[in-house]
N, C-alpha and C positions, 0 to 999 in steps of 0.2 A: 503492500500499500504506497502511495506517494501521497503528500500533505502539503499545501503550502502553507507556511506559517507567516506572520506578520513580524519584520524585522526593519527598524527604522521607518523609513518612506518607502520600502520595498516589498518582496515577497522572498522567503527561503523554501526552497523545497526540502522536505524531510523524509527519507525513506523508512518505512517500519516493516518489519520482516514478516508479514501477517502469516507466513506459512511457521512460524513458532510462537506467534500469540496470536490470541483473540484481541482483535481492536475495535474499538469503539469511541467514534467522533462526540464528544460533547459539545453541544450547543445551546445556545437559549433558544426558546421556541421562536419559529420565521415570523420576523416582522416585518412589515411592508414596506416597501421601498417607495418612500413618500416623495413627490416632487417638493421643490423649494417652496411653491405655494401652499401645497397642502401642509408642510412643516409650521409656515407662518400662521396658516389658518389655525392649526392646533393651539399655538402660543395665543393668537387672539380671541381663540374661544373661552380658553382659561382665564384670561382677563376680563371678559365679560362675565364670567359664572365662577368667581373665585369662591375658595373654600375657608368657611371659620372667618370671613371678612367683608367688610361692604367694598365695593367697586373702587377704582381708585378717583374717581369722579366724587365719591363720598369723602373720601380724604384729605384730597389735594387742592388748594385753593391757589390763586392767583397771587404772585408775591412772595410763595413759599421757597425756600432755599431748600433743594433736593439733592439728597446724595445717592448715587447711585452704586451699590458694591457689587465687582464683578470679578469671575475666578481670573488668576495668573495664566502664563502660557504653559503650566505643565498638566491645566486642567482640559477635560474633553468638552466644557461648555461652550457652546456655539456662540459665543457674543455676539460677533458680528450680524449672526441673523436676529436675535432676539433683542438687543437692546435698541436697533432702530425703532421696533415696535413699541418699545415702551416710551421711546423718547417722543414718537410722534402722539402718543396718547397723553401725555405730559403737556406737549405744545398745544393740544387743543384743548387742555385746560386753562391755557392762559398763561404758563409759563414762558420764559424765553431762553435762551442758551445760556446767558450771564446766572440763569437761577439754579443751573443745573451743574453738578461736579460728578466727575467719574474716577471712581477709586479701584485699582487693581488688587485684589486681596492677595498680598504676599504671604503672609504668615512669617515663616522663618525662612522664606526662600532667597533666592538672588535677587536683585533690581532686574528689571526688564530692559533691554536694549531698545531704543526708540524705534527700530525697525519692528520689534515683536509689539511693542503697544499698537502700532500701525496694522500688524497682522491680525492683532485681537478684535480691533474695534473699526478697522477700514480707515483709510486717509481721509474723506470727508468727516468723520465724526470726530478724528483725533485732532485734526486743523481747524475746527470749530468750537469743542467744547474744553474745558479743564479737565485732562487725564493723566492721573497723578498715581504713582505707586504709593502702599501705604508704607510706612514706617514705623518699625518697631521700638525706636527711641524716640518717638515723638508721638508720646502719647499722654492722655489723662486718667486717673483714677475716678471709676465712677461706681466702686461698692464693690464687696464681696459677695460669691454667690453664696446659696443655700442647698444643701446642707452643707457641701464641699469646703465652702471658705475658700474659693480662689479669690485673689483679687484682681478685678478686673481693670485693666489699662486700656484704654480706645484711641486710636489715631484722632487726635485733634480736629482734623479738618472734617470729619463724620461727626464728631460732637456739636460742629457749628451750624449743622443742618437743621431745617425744621422738622423734615422727613426723611426717613431711610428705605430706600428700597435696595433687597439683596436678591440677585442672579446666580443660579448656579445649577449644576447638573448631580443628577440623582444615582449614585453608584454604590457598590459594596465598599467598604472601609476596614482594616484589619483590626481597629480596636474601638473605633468610635460608632459601629455598627453600618452607617450608611454616609455618605458625605449629603452635601447641600442644605438646605435650610438654615439654620442660624451658624453652620460653622464658617459659613463667610464672614461672621464678626470673630467667633471665637473656634480658631487661633487665625483667620484672616486677617482682621485690621487690629489685633491687639498685641500687647508689649510682650517683650520676652519671659517677665517674671509669671505673666497670665497664661501664656502658652506652657511654660515648664510645669508650673503649678498642675495643669489640666493634665496635659502629656504623662506626666508620672503615674497618674493611675491606670494606665495603661496594663500595667500587671497585674491587676486587682481582678476577681472573678465576676465576670460578665462583660467586661471588655472585651467586644469580639465580634466579630463580621458577620452581618444580617440581624444583630440584636440592639432593641431599644429600650425596651422595659427592663429595667434591672441593671443596663449598663450605664456604670458609673461617669466615663468619659462624657455620653451623649449626655446624660441626665445633666452633667456639670455646663455642657454646652446650650441646652435649653434652658436652663435656668438664668442666663443672660438675659431673658426676655422680662425680667422682674427690674433688671438694673438701667435696660436702655430700651426705648421705643422704637423697633423696628417695625415699620408701618405696613411692609406689604415683600412679599417673595414673589417671583417667577422661576419656580424650578423645572426642569426639562428632564428627560430621560434619552440617550441617547443609543442607537443600535451599533453594530461592530464597524458600520463605516462612517460612523459619526454623522447621522440622520437623526432630526428630533422624531422620536415614535410617540411621545407623549410629552405632555406639560400639565403643570398644575401651577395655581397662582392663590394668592390670601394669604392668612394667617401664617406667620413662622413657623408654628410648631403644628399645627393642624393640616395645612397644607403639605406640610412634609412626608407627616405619617400617610399622608393619602399617596403621595409618590412612591413612598416606600413600599405599599401595598402593591402598587402598580407595578415596581420593579421585582417583587417577589413574585408575581404571577407569570414571569416571564423568565427569570435569571435565575431564581431559587431550584436547585437542581436535583431531583430523589435520585439516589444511586445505591442499587442494591447491596453492593458490595464494592469497597474501595479496589484501587489499580495496583497492579504490581510493579508498573513501567507510566510515568506520567511524562509525557511531550507536552510542553506549554509554551507560549509566548506571552509576552506582556501587553500586548495590542497594538505595538509599532509606535511610531513618532505620535504625538508626544509622551506617552506613557512608558516610553524605554528610552529617554532621551538621556537617563542618568540611572546609576543604580539606585539611588535614593528613592526613585519613584518607582521603578520596576521592582522595587522588595516588595511592595503590596501585591501585585500580581502572583508573585513567588507564594506568598503566604497563601493565597487562594488556591493556587495550585496543590500546594500541600494538603489542602483539606481534603483531595480527592483520592490519596494516598495511603496505600498500605503501609504501617509500621515498616520501616527499613527501606522502601520503594524507591528506587530511583528515580530522580527527577531530571528529563533534560528542556532547559528554559533559555528559551531566545530572546533577549533585549540587546539592543544595539549597545547602549550606553556610549554614545558620540562623545558626551560632556564626561565620560570618567564616573568617578564616584558620584559627583554632583554636590558632594557638601564637606566643608573641611574637618567639621567635628566630626562627623561619621566616619570619615578616612581615618583620623586620629585613633579612632577607637576600635576599628577594624585593626589596625597596625600594631596596636599595644595588647590586644586582648587575646585570650587562648580559651576555648571550650566554655564551661559553664562560669569560669570567672569574671565572664562579661556581665552576664546576669547579677551575679550578685555584686558586683561594682556599679552598675547601673541602681540597683535599686537602693544601694548607699548613700550615692553621690551622682545623681539624678543631672543629665546634662543633653539638651536637645541635640538631635542628632546623634549622640551614645544610644538613645533610646532605640534608635533603628540598626544600628549594628548588634546591640543586644538580641532583636529577634531575628535577625539574619543569621547570626552565628548559632544562636538558639536552634533555628530551624535545620541549618546546613548541619548540625551534628545529630540530628536526628532522622534526616533522609540524606544520603548521597546525591549532590545537586551536581551536575556537568552544564557550565554555563557557556554558551554560545553568546560572545559578546565580542567586541573591540578592545575590551581588556585585557593586558596583557598577562601572561602564564602567573608573574607573581602578584600581581596583583589581583587576579583571579583565587590565589593560594591565599590570600591575606582574609577572604571572605569564606575561608573553608570549602572553596569549592575546586572541580576539576575543570580546567581551558577545553574549550571544542573550537577548533578553528575552522571558518568556512571554507568549504575546498575552492581550488582556484576557476576563475571565473564564474562563481556563483553558482556550479554545478551541483547536483545532489546531495545533499548530505545523509551519510549513512551514520548510523548509530556506534558509538564506539563499542569493539567487544567487550569491555568491562562493563558497560552497562549491559548488555544483554545478560553477562555473567550474574550480576545484581540483581536482575529482575527474578531469573532462577532462584537465586538464593533465597529472596522476598516471597516468591510463590511457594518454597519449599518450608519456610518458616510458618507461612500461614495454612499448610497442609491445603494446597491448593489443589483440586483434581483436575486432568486436564490441562488443555495449555493457561500459560499465566495471562493475565488481562491487562492489556495497556489500554491507556485512556489517553486520546489527542484532544487538547484543549486549547483551541485558537481563545484570542482575547482573554486569559485565565482571569484578569481582575474585575471583570465584569460579571462573573458568577459566584456564585455561594453554594457550597455542596451540604446535603443533608443524607447522609450515610446510613444505610442500614434498615 
């Protein structure tokens, strides 16, 4: 069996020896291939029929200063399509361009290049509106969350607005449960201490992919609504080719819950038994821009794997590790030591190193990327190079051997089971 997998901005063909294994391709239920006009119509319908909130016409009045928070370059949010529809609605309500600011929610990510801002919103919007990156060092304290007590510091330009609208896409997140909703605020436009205190809860019970209730990280994020008036959200779900397949709007928590239910209806996959071999990709650009981002998809892929099953993971990582602190922790940590150290001395960036090393110590991972062998080794993974001229990639022999060992340890009868998972980060496994 040959399967085309996502790798950066292109496809890489991987050969799975289906004479040796039983191969299953894991995909979400097929989505409709909507035209751009149909995608716009989904957003417009959501704006007209918001969840848990009145329409914007009942919220915004002429002269209001409105801040629109949207995602940074590492996210799948199609800001370039959604933002003009929101702006058009605001202008019809009497707002001028001077009344509106657009903030890219960086969290702790690097600042954008000018070209990336234009890529996100388009030349016309970038040239006519105030479009700025959030700055975790230019923040103001607004209070503590309940019950976690996270001190919330928010980017000052956001607080200067009369009204706040958040845009985002909803997908699974490896410890916040789901992206979207008030995650645009925390961590999106918050200060370093706020993000630090929220993210250190990732090791608590319940902080996991596809969980909202009882998830301490997500509950902390949503409690920001008690400290900051976020007036409206527009959240979308995109398919594997980044087209909008669903949209919700309205109350920052209620509408987000609706979006999570919609996501589960197509992306939560019931699996009768875990795989003895996993071949997965991060979803291509921008999800595999660096290892810091791609790690989330690897976490998802591992949820489909039997104990000790090998994982072949494709993530281009053109920008390398993608985070200096993440890199520092990877290069100075071994085995379970990193989990103990990050629990005692939490540091943003180090939290992902701990999660990655913990995963790689439980599952042997072969990484197909642009990282050098030594860089791959720091991640406790094995390097796999693409063949010359990007011809078909064959699984290394050691992968096949490990697959049979995993299958034997699980007392698997018949052929071992292999799962091929394109866009792994978009899925959530329910095994058994």
